[in-house]
N, CA and C of each residue as an Amber inpcrd file, in Angstrom:
protein
   561
 -40.9580000  28.9020000   5.8150000 -41.1530000  27.7140000   5.0210000
 -40.1680000  27.6800000   3.8550000 -39.8570000  28.8600000   3.2880000
 -38.9050000  28.9110000   2.1730000 -37.5520000  28.3670000   2.6040000
 -37.1730000  28.5700000   3.8270000 -35.8930000  28.1030000   4.3540000
 -35.8600000  26.5670000   4.4180000 -36.9490000  25.9420000   4.7380000
 -36.9930000  24.4900000   4.9190000 -37.0930000  23.7160000   3.6060000
 -37.6010000  24.3220000   2.5620000 -37.7570000  23.6220000   1.2770000
 -36.4130000  23.1470000   0.7220000 -35.3560000  23.9940000   0.6710000
 -34.0600000  23.4960000   0.1890000 -33.4890000  22.4070000   1.0840000
 -33.6680000  22.5370000   2.3900000 -33.1650000  21.5050000   3.3040000
 -33.8790000  20.1790000   3.0830000 -35.1850000  20.2300000   2.8380000
 -35.9490000  19.0150000   2.5790000 -35.4740000  18.3610000   1.2820000
 -35.2120000  19.1560000   0.2600000 -34.7260000  18.6200000  -1.0180000
 -33.3750000  17.9400000  -0.8330000 -32.4690000  18.5440000  -0.0720000
 -31.1540000  17.9480000   0.1970000 -31.3200000  16.6620000   0.9870000
 -32.1870000  16.6590000   1.9750000 -32.4040000  15.4720000   2.8000000
 -32.9280000  14.3120000   1.9750000 -33.6920000  14.5730000   0.9350000
 -34.2190000  13.5080000   0.0810000 -33.1810000  13.0150000  -0.9190000
 -32.3060000  13.8820000  -1.4210000 -31.3100000  13.5200000  -2.4260000
 -30.1530000  12.7280000  -1.8170000 -29.6520000  13.1000000  -0.6470000
 -28.4990000  12.4560000  -0.0350000 -28.7370000  10.9650000   0.2000000
 -29.8600000  10.5330000   0.8130000 -30.0660000   9.0880000   0.9880000
 -30.1870000   8.3570000  -0.3440000 -30.8000000   8.9780000  -1.3410000
 -30.9250000   8.3270000  -2.6440000 -29.5530000   8.0980000  -3.2710000
 -28.6490000   9.0750000  -3.1620000 -27.2950000   8.9300000  -3.7090000
 -26.5340000   7.8500000  -2.9520000 -26.7000000   7.8200000  -1.6450000
 -26.0100000   6.8020000  -0.8390000 -26.5080000   5.4060000  -1.1770000
 -27.8270000   5.2590000  -1.3950000 -28.3810000   3.9520000  -1.7390000
 -27.8760000   3.4780000  -3.0920000 -27.7240000   4.3800000  -4.0650000
 -27.2560000   3.9670000  -5.3910000 -25.8010000   3.5130000  -5.3520000
 -25.0280000   3.9300000  -4.3390000 -23.6260000   3.5410000  -4.2370000
 -23.4290000   2.2680000  -3.4250000 -24.4660000   1.7570000  -2.7740000
 -24.2890000   0.5630000  -1.9590000 -23.9550000  -0.6550000  -2.8020000
 -24.2790000  -0.6400000  -4.0830000 -23.9530000  -1.7570000  -4.9710000
 -22.5200000  -1.7240000  -5.4730000 -21.7770000  -0.6460000  -5.1640000
 -20.4010000  -0.5370000  -5.6130000 -19.5130000  -1.4940000  -4.8450000
 -18.5550000  -2.0950000  -5.5370000 -17.5970000  -3.0070000  -4.9080000
 -16.1960000  -2.5880000  -5.3250000 -15.2100000  -2.7890000  -4.4520000
 -13.8430000  -2.4360000  -4.8380000 -13.3200000  -3.3650000  -5.9270000
 -12.5090000  -2.8300000  -6.8080000 -11.8620000  -3.6450000  -7.8400000
 -10.8440000  -4.5540000  -7.1620000 -10.5530000  -5.7280000  -7.7610000
  -9.5990000  -6.6490000  -7.1470000  -8.2250000  -6.0430000  -6.9160000
  -7.7980000  -5.1530000  -7.7860000  -6.5200000  -4.4670000  -7.6010000
  -6.5460000  -3.1750000  -8.3990000  -5.6950000  -2.2460000  -7.9790000
  -5.5910000  -0.9740000  -8.6810000  -4.2070000  -0.8220000  -9.2780000
  -3.8960000   0.3540000  -9.7680000  -2.5760000   0.6540000 -10.3060000
  -1.8600000   1.5570000  -9.3160000  -0.5590000   1.4270000  -9.2770000
   0.2560000   2.2880000  -8.4230000   1.4980000   2.6920000  -9.2070000
   2.0560000   3.8200000  -8.8680000   3.2620000   4.3270000  -9.5160000
   4.1790000   4.9240000  -8.4650000   5.4610000   4.6580000  -8.6120000
   6.4690000   5.3140000  -7.7920000   7.3880000   6.0640000  -8.7480000
   7.7110000   7.3030000  -8.4230000   8.4980000   8.1580000  -9.3190000
   9.5750000   8.8990000  -8.5390000  10.7420000   9.0040000  -9.1510000
  11.8090000   9.8580000  -8.6320000  12.1050000  10.8900000  -9.7150000
  12.1630000  12.1620000  -9.3300000  12.5270000  13.2260000 -10.2610000
  13.9750000  13.5990000 -10.0050000  14.7640000  13.6100000 -11.0590000
  16.1760000  13.9810000 -10.9800000  16.3270000  15.3790000 -11.5730000
  16.7250000  16.3220000 -10.7620000  16.8800000  17.7020000 -11.2100000
  18.3630000  18.0110000 -11.4080000  18.6850000  18.8670000 -12.3940000
  20.0900000  19.2580000 -12.5530000  20.5540000  20.0540000 -11.3350000
  21.8380000  20.0310000 -11.0450000  22.3470000  20.8150000  -9.9110000
  22.0310000  22.3010000 -10.0930000  21.9380000  23.0180000  -8.9820000
  21.6690000  24.4540000  -9.0580000  22.7560000  25.1400000  -9.8690000
  22.3040000  26.0170000 -10.7250000  23.2320000  26.7680000 -11.5470000
  23.6320000  26.0520000 -12.8320000  23.1640000  24.8230000 -13.0100000
  23.4690000  24.0630000 -14.2260000  22.2030000  23.9780000 -15.0650000
  22.3230000  24.3640000 -16.3450000  21.1710000  24.3230000 -17.2370000
  20.8120000  22.8710000 -17.5400000  19.5410000  22.6300000 -17.7080000
  19.0860000  21.2900000 -18.0640000  17.6880000  21.0400000 -17.5500000
  17.0770000  20.0600000 -18.1370000  15.7140000  19.6960000 -17.7590000
  15.7400000  18.5530000 -16.7500000  14.7900000  18.5200000 -15.8400000
  14.6960000  17.3810000 -14.9250000  14.3420000  16.1080000 -15.7010000
  14.6910000  14.9820000 -15.1480000  14.3560000  13.6820000 -15.7250000
  13.6660000  12.8620000 -14.6440000  12.9090000  11.8670000 -15.0600000
  12.2250000  11.0270000 -14.0840000  12.5640000   9.5560000 -14.2920000
  12.4340000   8.8190000 -13.2150000  12.4870000   7.3590000 -13.2270000
  11.1780000   6.9360000 -12.5750000  10.4320000   6.0430000 -13.2150000
   9.1300000   5.6480000 -12.6730000   8.8980000   4.1580000 -12.8510000
   8.2310000   3.5780000 -11.8740000   7.7660000   2.1950000 -11.9640000
   6.2520000   2.2370000 -11.8280000   5.5470000   1.6400000 -12.7940000
   4.0880000   1.5810000 -12.7930000   3.6830000   0.1090000 -12.7290000
   2.7690000  -0.2260000 -11.8190000   2.4330000  -1.6350000 -11.6100000
   0.9960000  -1.7980000 -11.1200000   0.4370000  -2.9770000 -11.3880000
  -0.8390000  -3.3570000 -10.7980000  -0.5700000  -3.7890000  -9.3680000
  -1.4230000  -3.3730000  -8.4410000  -1.1620000  -3.6020000  -7.0200000
  -2.1320000  -4.6500000  -6.4610000  -1.7380000  -5.9340000  -6.5170000
  -2.6030000  -6.9740000  -5.9660000  -2.5620000  -6.9920000  -4.4360000
  -3.5500000  -7.6490000  -3.8510000  -3.6820000  -7.7570000  -2.3960000
  -3.7010000  -9.2280000  -2.0070000  -3.1850000  -9.5460000  -0.8470000
  -3.1610000 -10.9410000  -0.3860000  -4.5480000 -11.4500000  -0.0010000
  -5.3270000 -10.6720000   0.7130000  -6.6690000 -11.0590000   1.1540000
  -6.6910000 -12.4590000   1.7690000  -5.7510000 -12.7040000   2.6790000
  -5.7140000 -13.9800000   3.3820000  -4.9960000 -15.1090000   2.6580000
  -4.5360000 -14.8590000   1.4340000  -3.8430000 -15.9080000   0.6720000
  -2.3700000 -15.9500000   1.0400000  -1.7370000 -17.0650000   0.7410000
  -0.2910000 -17.2010000   0.8960000   0.3700000 -16.7360000  -0.3940000
   1.5280000 -16.0750000  -0.2980000   2.2000000 -15.4960000  -1.4600000
   2.7320000 -16.5520000  -2.4220000   3.5960000 -17.4080000  -1.9690000
   4.2500000 -18.3540000  -2.8770000   3.4740000 -19.6650000  -2.9590000
   2.4230000 -19.6300000  -3.7840000   1.6120000 -20.8110000  -4.0640000
   1.4820000 -20.9500000  -5.5690000   1.0480000 -22.1050000  -6.0250000
   0.8930000 -22.3170000  -7.4690000  -0.1080000 -21.3620000  -8.1030000
  -1.0820000 -20.8810000  -7.3250000  -2.1090000 -20.0220000  -7.8980000
  -1.8120000 -18.5270000  -7.7760000  -0.8120000 -18.1400000  -6.9930000
  -0.5360000 -16.7090000  -6.8380000   0.8450000 -16.3480000  -7.4020000
   1.9190000 -16.6510000  -6.6990000   3.2750000 -16.3780000  -7.1720000
   4.0960000 -17.6580000  -6.9550000   4.0640000 -18.5740000  -7.9270000
   4.7820000 -19.8420000  -7.7350000   6.2970000 -19.6670000  -7.7920000
   6.9950000 -20.5030000  -7.0300000   8.4490000 -20.5160000  -7.0890000
   8.9170000 -20.9890000  -8.4650000  10.0910000 -20.4990000  -8.8780000
  10.7930000 -20.9370000 -10.0880000  10.0330000 -20.6670000 -11.3820000
   9.1350000 -19.6850000 -11.3530000   8.3950000 -19.2730000 -12.5450000
   8.4230000 -17.7560000 -12.6070000   8.8400000 -17.1600000 -13.7410000
   8.8260000 -15.6960000 -13.8280000   7.4210000 -15.1420000 -13.5700000
   7.3600000 -14.1000000 -12.7440000   6.1030000 -13.4650000 -12.3740000
   6.1260000 -12.0170000 -12.8420000   5.0330000 -11.5360000 -13.3520000
   4.9880000 -10.1830000 -13.9330000   5.0890000  -9.0620000 -12.8930000
   5.2400000  -9.4050000 -11.6450000   5.4770000  -8.4430000 -10.5640000
   4.3430000  -7.4240000 -10.4610000   3.1470000  -7.9160000 -10.4450000
   1.9830000  -7.0550000 -10.3080000   0.7460000  -7.7730000 -10.7810000
  -0.3330000  -7.0260000 -10.9150000  -1.6130000  -7.6030000 -11.3090000
  -2.1220000  -6.9810000 -12.5990000  -2.7850000  -7.7970000 -13.4040000
  -3.5880000  -7.3750000 -14.5560000  -2.8290000  -6.8360000 -15.7630000
  -1.5950000  -6.4800000 -15.6350000  -0.8240000  -5.9720000 -16.7690000
   0.6460000  -6.0240000 -16.3810000   1.5320000  -5.8110000 -17.3550000
   2.9630000  -5.8390000 -17.0510000   3.3440000  -4.6520000 -16.1720000
   4.4200000  -4.8220000 -15.4290000   5.0000000  -3.7570000 -14.6160000
   6.0680000  -3.0800000 -15.4620000   6.0590000  -1.7510000 -15.5130000
   7.0140000  -1.0400000 -16.3630000   7.9400000  -0.1540000 -15.5530000
   9.1710000  -0.0570000 -16.0410000  10.1670000   0.8870000 -15.5450000
  10.4400000   1.8350000 -16.6970000  10.2270000   3.1200000 -16.4820000
  10.4970000   4.1280000 -17.5040000  11.5420000   5.0740000 -16.9390000
  12.6320000   5.2430000 -17.6760000  13.7070000   6.1070000 -17.2000000
  14.0620000   7.1460000 -18.2560000  14.1830000   8.3810000 -17.8050000
  14.5790000   9.4800000 -18.6790000  16.0800000   9.6890000 -18.7290000
  16.8320000   8.8130000 -18.0420000  18.2960000   8.8670000 -18.0400000
  18.8370000   7.4460000 -18.1870000  20.0790000   7.3340000 -18.6440000
  20.7320000   6.0310000 -18.6200000  20.8660000   5.6230000 -17.1620000
  20.6840000   4.3500000 -16.8960000  20.5380000   3.8910000 -15.5240000
  21.2750000   2.5760000 -15.3280000  21.7510000   2.3570000 -14.1370000
  22.2620000   1.0500000 -13.7390000  21.3490000   0.5440000 -12.6340000
  20.8190000  -0.6520000 -12.8100000  19.9490000  -1.2710000 -11.8100000
  20.6040000  -2.5740000 -11.3950000  21.0680000  -2.6240000 -10.1570000
  21.7030000  -3.8370000  -9.6550000  22.8720000  -4.3160000 -10.5040000
  23.6030000  -3.3960000 -11.1100000  24.7340000  -3.7510000 -11.9590000
  24.3740000  -3.9180000 -13.4290000  23.0960000  -3.8950000 -13.7760000
  22.6350000  -4.0350000 -15.1540000  22.4990000  -2.6500000 -15.7870000
  23.1940000  -2.4180000 -16.9180000  23.1360000  -1.1210000 -17.6020000
  21.8970000  -1.0370000 -18.4800000  21.1520000   0.0640000 -18.3130000
  19.9430000   0.2970000 -19.1040000  20.0180000   1.6780000 -19.7440000
  19.8090000   1.7430000 -21.0650000  19.7120000   3.0410000 -21.7430000
  18.3670000   3.6530000 -21.3910000  18.2830000   4.9920000 -21.4350000
  16.9960000   5.6070000 -21.1170000  15.9360000   5.0330000 -22.0440000
  14.7380000   4.8410000 -21.4780000  13.6450000   4.2430000 -22.2340000
  12.6830000   3.5150000 -21.3170000  11.9170000   2.6230000 -21.9090000
  10.8770000   1.9030000 -21.1610000  11.2000000   0.4170000 -21.1490000
  11.0160000  -0.2080000 -19.9790000  11.3270000  -1.6190000 -19.7720000
  10.1710000  -2.2890000 -19.0340000  10.1250000  -3.6070000 -19.1390000
   9.1430000  -4.4090000 -18.4200000   9.8840000  -5.1850000 -17.3460000
   9.3030000  -5.2320000 -16.1290000   9.9430000  -5.9180000 -15.0160000
   9.1780000  -7.1930000 -14.6460000   9.9250000  -8.2640000 -14.5120000
   9.4270000  -9.5140000 -13.9560000  10.2880000  -9.8360000 -12.7500000
   9.8000000 -10.6970000 -11.8910000  10.6430000 -11.2450000 -10.8330000
  10.5970000 -12.7530000 -10.9470000  11.6770000 -13.3820000 -10.4880000
  11.7770000 -14.8410000 -10.4880000  12.0100000 -15.2820000  -9.0470000
  10.9320000 -15.7140000  -8.3650000  11.0900000 -16.1630000  -6.9800000
  11.5980000 -17.5950000  -6.9250000  12.4590000 -17.8710000  -5.9860000
  12.8750000 -19.2490000  -5.7130000  13.0920000 -19.3660000  -4.2130000
  13.1940000 -20.5700000  -3.7300000  13.3830000 -20.7760000  -2.2920000
  14.7420000 -20.2360000  -1.8280000  15.6980000 -20.1400000  -2.7420000
  17.0310000 -19.6640000  -2.3710000  17.2260000 -18.1670000  -2.6080000
  16.2520000 -17.4770000  -3.1990000  16.3650000 -16.0450000  -3.4550000
  15.5400000 -15.6290000  -4.6580000  15.4460000 -14.3340000  -4.8540000
  14.6620000 -13.7740000  -5.9610000  15.5940000 -13.0510000  -6.9220000
  15.1880000 -13.0090000  -8.2000000  15.8890000 -12.2350000  -9.2240000
  14.9030000 -11.2510000  -9.8510000  15.4310000 -10.1070000 -10.2570000
  14.6780000  -9.1410000 -11.0440000  15.0340000  -9.4040000 -12.4990000
  14.0250000  -9.5590000 -13.3450000  14.2370000  -9.7460000 -14.7840000
  13.8040000  -8.4600000 -15.4770000  14.7050000  -7.8740000 -16.2480000
  14.4060000  -6.6510000 -16.9930000  14.2960000  -7.0300000 -18.4640000
  13.1970000  -6.5990000 -19.0800000  12.9540000  -6.8930000 -20.4960000
  12.7800000  -5.6040000 -21.2900000  13.1180000  -5.6850000 -22.5830000
  12.8060000  -4.5860000 -23.4950000  11.2860000  -4.4480000 -23.5470000
  10.8020000  -3.2510000 -23.6460000   9.3570000  -3.0320000 -23.7510000
   8.9720000  -3.1770000 -25.2090000   8.5270000  -4.3640000 -25.5750000
   8.2570000  -4.6460000 -26.9900000   6.9600000  -5.4160000 -27.1660000
   5.8960000  -4.9430000 -26.5470000   4.5880000  -5.5430000 -26.7520000
   4.4140000  -6.9100000 -26.1140000   4.9830000  -7.0950000 -24.9350000
   4.8410000  -8.3620000 -24.2360000   3.3800000  -8.6520000 -23.9140000
   3.0930000  -9.9330000 -23.8150000   1.8000000 -10.3640000 -23.3080000
   1.7630000 -10.0680000 -21.8170000   0.6000000  -9.6890000 -21.3130000
   0.4640000  -9.4210000 -19.8800000   0.3920000 -10.7180000 -19.0820000
   0.2510000 -11.8410000 -19.7590000   0.1050000 -13.1060000 -19.0380000
   1.1880000 -14.1220000 -19.3410000   1.9480000 -13.9420000 -20.4010000
   2.9440000 -14.9400000 -20.8030000   4.3470000 -14.3310000 -20.8170000
   5.2530000 -14.9490000 -20.0860000   6.6420000 -14.5130000 -20.0590000
   7.3580000 -15.0610000 -21.2890000   8.1370000 -14.2200000 -21.9790000
   8.9170000 -14.6360000 -23.1390000  10.3720000 -14.2310000 -22.9150000
  11.2810000 -15.2030000 -22.7020000  12.6760000 -14.8650000 -22.4270000
  13.3900000 -14.1630000 -23.5880000  12.7970000 -14.1630000 -24.7680000
  13.4130000 -13.4920000 -25.9210000  13.5120000 -11.9780000 -25.6960000
  12.6970000 -11.4300000 -24.7980000  12.7090000  -9.9910000 -24.5200000
  13.6910000  -9.6000000 -23.4120000  14.3290000 -10.5780000 -22.7650000
  15.2040000 -10.2890000 -21.6200000  16.3910000  -9.3970000 -21.9840000
  16.6190000  -8.3930000 -21.1640000  17.8260000  -7.5690000 -21.2330000
  18.8460000  -8.1330000 -20.2540000  18.3560000  -8.5650000 -19.0800000
  19.2430000  -9.1440000 -18.0760000  18.5120000  -9.4590000 -16.7970000
  19.2540000 -10.0890000 -15.8810000  18.6990000 -10.4670000 -14.5770000
  19.6110000  -9.9510000 -13.4800000  18.9810000  -9.6030000 -12.3490000
  19.6940000  -9.0380000 -11.2160000  19.2800000  -9.8040000  -9.9620000
  20.2540000 -10.2020000  -9.1550000  19.9430000 -10.8090000  -7.8630000
  19.3860000  -9.7410000  -6.9380000  18.3060000 -10.0760000  -6.2290000
  17.6980000  -9.1380000  -5.2850000  18.0750000  -9.5230000  -3.8620000
  18.3320000  -8.5140000  -3.0470000  18.5280000  -8.7630000  -1.6180000
  17.1600000  -9.1110000  -1.0380000  17.1330000 -10.0640000  -0.1320000
  15.8630000 -10.4960000   0.4330000  15.8840000 -10.3800000   1.9500000
  14.7530000  -9.9490000   2.4980000  14.6070000  -9.8100000   3.9400000
  13.2150000 -10.3170000   4.3170000  13.1250000 -11.0230000   5.4190000
  11.8390000 -11.4890000   5.9490000  11.2420000 -10.3870000   6.8130000
   9.9650000 -10.1040000   6.6140000   9.2630000  -9.1010000   7.3960000
   8.4730000  -9.7790000   8.5150000   8.4720000  -9.1850000   9.6840000
   7.6970000  -9.7520000  10.7870000   6.2260000  -9.3680000  10.6830000
   5.9530000  -8.2110000  10.0960000   4.5750000  -7.7780000   9.8630000
   4.3140000  -7.8400000   8.3580000   3.3670000  -8.6750000   7.9150000
   3.1120000  -8.8050000   6.4720000   2.5940000  -7.5080000   5.8450000
   2.9500000  -7.3160000   4.5740000   2.4630000  -6.1980000   3.7650000
   1.3040000  -6.7460000   2.9370000   0.1050000  -6.2220000   3.1350000
  -1.1030000  -6.7380000   2.4780000  -1.0850000  -6.5350000   0.9600000
  -0.6640000  -5.3670000   0.4980000  -0.6940000  -5.0180000  -0.9250000
   0.7220000  -4.9130000  -1.4610000   0.9620000  -5.4950000  -2.6410000
   2.2790000  -5.3480000  -3.2660000   2.6280000  -3.8660000  -3.3090000
   3.8110000  -3.5400000  -2.8430000   4.2660000  -2.1490000  -2.8370000
   5.6720000  -2.0760000  -3.4100000   5.8980000  -1.0970000  -4.2740000
   7.1950000  -0.8790000  -4.8950000   7.5740000   0.5800000  -4.6680000
   8.8340000   0.7980000  -4.2950000   9.3270000   2.1460000  -4.0430000
  10.6370000   2.3630000  -4.7890000  10.8190000   3.5580000  -5.3150000
  12.1100000   4.0520000  -5.7910000  12.5550000   5.0580000  -4.7350000
  13.5450000   4.6930000  -3.9530000  13.9570000   5.5400000  -2.8450000
  15.2760000   6.2220000  -3.2090000  15.2600000   7.5440000  -3.3860000
  16.4990000   8.2440000  -3.7460000  17.4170000   8.4080000  -2.5430000
  18.7010000   8.3500000  -2.7880000  19.6920000   8.5960000  -1.7460000
  19.8420000  10.1000000  -1.5450000  20.1470000  10.4960000  -0.3290000
  20.4050000  11.9100000  -0.0520000  21.8960000  12.2020000   0.0090000
  22.7210000  11.1930000  -0.2720000  24.1730000  11.3680000  -0.2490000
  24.6150000  12.2340000  -1.4300000  25.6820000  12.9970000  -1.2700000
  26.1880000  13.8010000  -2.3920000  26.7060000  12.8860000  -3.5010000
  26.7720000  13.4490000  -4.6980000  27.2810000  12.6850000  -5.8300000
  26.1830000  12.3850000  -6.8280000  26.4750000  11.5000000  -7.7690000
  25.4850000  11.1690000  -8.8050000  24.1860000  10.6270000  -8.1960000
  23.0930000  10.8100000  -8.9160000  21.7890000  10.3370000  -8.4600000
  21.8080000   8.8180000  -8.3340000  21.3610000   8.3480000  -7.1840000
  21.3150000   6.9060000  -6.9460000  20.2810000   6.6400000  -5.8490000
  20.0110000   5.3660000  -5.6310000  19.0430000   5.0200000  -4.6040000
  18.7950000   3.5300000  -4.5840000  17.6070000   3.1860000  -4.1220000
  17.2570000   1.7810000  -3.9600000  15.8730000   1.5280000  -4.5570000
  15.7460000   0.4090000  -5.2350000  14.4630000  -0.0900000  -5.7120000
  14.0300000  -1.1460000  -4.7050000  12.8570000  -0.9460000  -4.0760000
  12.3580000  -1.8900000  -3.0680000  11.0010000  -2.4210000  -3.4770000
  10.7790000  -3.7080000  -3.1640000   9.4950000  -4.3560000  -3.3600000
   9.1560000  -5.0760000  -2.0640000   7.8880000  -5.0620000  -1.6890000
   7.4680000  -5.8040000  -0.5060000   6.0640000  -6.3310000  -0.7220000
   5.8600000  -7.5710000  -0.3000000   4.5260000  -8.1780000  -0.3370000
   4.5540000  -9.3800000   0.5870000   3.5180000  -9.5370000   1.3540000
   3.5090000 -10.6230000   2.3280000   4.6150000 -10.3830000   3.3390000
   5.3980000 -11.4100000   3.5900000   6.5090000 -11.2780000   4.5460000
   7.8540000 -11.1770000   3.8370000   7.8270000 -10.8350000   2.5450000
   9.0580000 -10.7380000   1.7500000   9.3300000  -9.2880000   1.3730000
  10.5470000  -8.8140000   1.6380000  11.0160000  -7.5110000   1.1770000
  12.2300000  -7.7680000   0.2880000  12.2520000  -7.1420000  -0.8730000
  13.3180000  -7.3250000  -1.8620000  13.8860000  -5.9610000  -2.2260000
  15.1620000  -5.9260000  -2.5790000  15.7410000  -4.6390000  -2.9720000
  16.9790000  -4.8280000  -3.8430000  17.2840000  -3.7700000  -4.5810000
  18.5370000  -3.6470000  -5.3240000  18.8300000  -2.1710000  -5.4650000
  20.0580000  -1.8300000  -5.8030000  20.4550000  -0.4330000  -5.9560000
  20.2480000   0.0260000  -7.3890000  20.0400000   1.3200000  -7.5620000
  19.9990000   1.9360000  -8.8880000  20.8650000   3.1980000  -8.8440000
  21.3930000   3.5760000 -10.0050000  22.1600000   4.8230000 -10.1150000
  22.0710000   5.3550000 -11.5320000  22.0130000   6.6800000 -11.6470000
  22.0150000   7.3310000 -12.9490000  23.4420000   7.3490000 -13.4740000
  23.5850000   7.2300000 -14.7650000  24.9260000   7.2640000 -15.3760000
  25.2840000   8.6770000 -15.7640000
């Protein structure tokens, strides 16, 4: 009987815990981060540096991407959900031809029927809901590709190149049937 008492207690607790969680619902969107670590070459003294993009990750849930209520054309979009999207770099960087000193930046995108642009802003206390062009550092044309299989959740990647030479790679964004990209390189 002593053996069965602990089992009975566990059997009673597990259903109660499961029932208390049935009221839980997923949040509309979460946060996501993509990071590249840049290490000094072997035999060279120095600390590693990182490049990171942090963003709210919205989901389509059956909606169309370029609509007035989600991501309208010809209006700067904060490139994520619930808060600004940030690029933080521990090295001087070139993104799509735009020179950036190491530091923190806010990323917007500007969708249009003829193409998308990446807008890079100084990180200076921007509103999470209102775009202010006074913070702009510059704009970069993004390469655009149509996807045959839609991407449900906004996804952003910093993809490092494996080619020899200075650290470089590609910044990619995908959502719905749109894939966007530009190159980045450390200075």
